[in-house]
N, C-alpha and C positions, 0 to 999 in steps of 0.2 A: 562822828559820822552817823547819819540816820539810816535806818532801814525803811524800805518802801515796798508795799505790796505791788504785785504786778498781775495783770490779767493772764490767766492760762486759757487754753483752748476750751477746756471744760466750762469755764466761766462764760466765755464768749457764746458757746452753744446754748447755755441756760438763758442768757440774756436774749439771744436771738429767738429762741423758742417761745419765751414769755411775751416778747414784743409781737411776734407773729400771732400768737393766740389772742392778744388784745385787739389786733387789727382784724382778725377773722371774726371774732365775737361781734364786732361792730360793723362788719361787712365793708371794711375800708381796704382798698387796694393801694398799697404803699411800697416804697423801697426802704429797707432798714440797713443802716451802715453802723459798724462798730469799729472804733479806732483805739490804738494804744495812747499812752500819755504824750507821745510826740505827734499825734495826728495821723499815724500810719495805719492804713486800712487793714483790718483783721477779718472783716466779714462784710459781705454785700449780698443782699437778697432782695430781688425785685419780684414782687408777687404778680401773679396773673392779673392783667387789667391795669397795672400801674403805668402811668405815663413814662415814656422813655426818658424825659428830662429829669424825672425823679431819681434816676440812677446817677446823676451828676450832683443834684442838689443835696441828697441825703449825706453823702460823704463830706461835702463841703460844710454842712451844718455840724457834723460830728467833729471834723477837723477844727473848726472855729471854737467849739465848746472845749475841746481838749487843750488847744493852744492858749486860750484865754482863761481856762480854769473856771468858767462860768457859763451859764446858759446863753445860747446864741441870741435869745430874745432880748437880752440886755443891750446888745449892739443895735438891734432893730429899733428898740425904744430910743436910744441915744440919737440915732439918725432921724427918726420920726419927730423928735423934739427939736429938730432944727440943726443939729450938728452934722450937716451933710459932708463936711470935710473928712469925717471918719470913714467915708467910703474909700478913701485912699490908703487905709491901713494895710500894710503889707501882709500877705499870706492869709488874710481873712476874707474868704469869698462867700461863706455861708452865713451872712448876718441876718438870718431870718429865724423866727421861733421854730423850734423842733430839734435843736441840738442841746443835749443835756450831758454835763460832765459826770463821770463816775468817780465819786469821792470816797476815800477810805482813810480814816485817821488824819483828816485834814489835808490829804494829798490827792491830787488828781491822778488816777491810774488809767484813764481812758475816757471815752465818750460814746454816746449813741446819737445818731442823727436819723431822722425819719422825714420822708417827704411823700406827699401824695394826696393828703386831705387838708382840712383847715389846719393852720399852724398850731392851734391849741390842741387839736386832736393828734397831730404829729408828736407834740411834746408828751401827751398822755401815753402814747404808745412807747415812747422812749423811756419814760419813768416806770412803766409796767415792766419793761425788760430789766431795768436796773434793780427793781425791787426783788426780782427772782434770785439775786445773789445776796439778798439781805442788806442792801445799801439804799 
């Protein structure tokens, strides 16, 4: 039997604070979502000025990254390369760049999803959050 790390609320708060700091440093109004390894929402923060729709997109990106154990951008790329049938994949609604899995010892322990600015910037914010816990 394997042992697996899990996110604790202290980890979630560190990730959220670092992601928020990255967004504020760049003057980006976004929504930040953090989920566990099953895609269940642990944190949702919509900053002042972030579009209302971002509060739906960020958790979807995080859910997709956690369930797929890979960045949500991979799905966007697959679809953009012509495999549009992938849009019918069950339970994956956030197939846009900006969802980043949190990996520890080769295992996915959660994900961060960000929405509100360019997709590359969303992903930058997510990665900055994850880096705060040394991953």
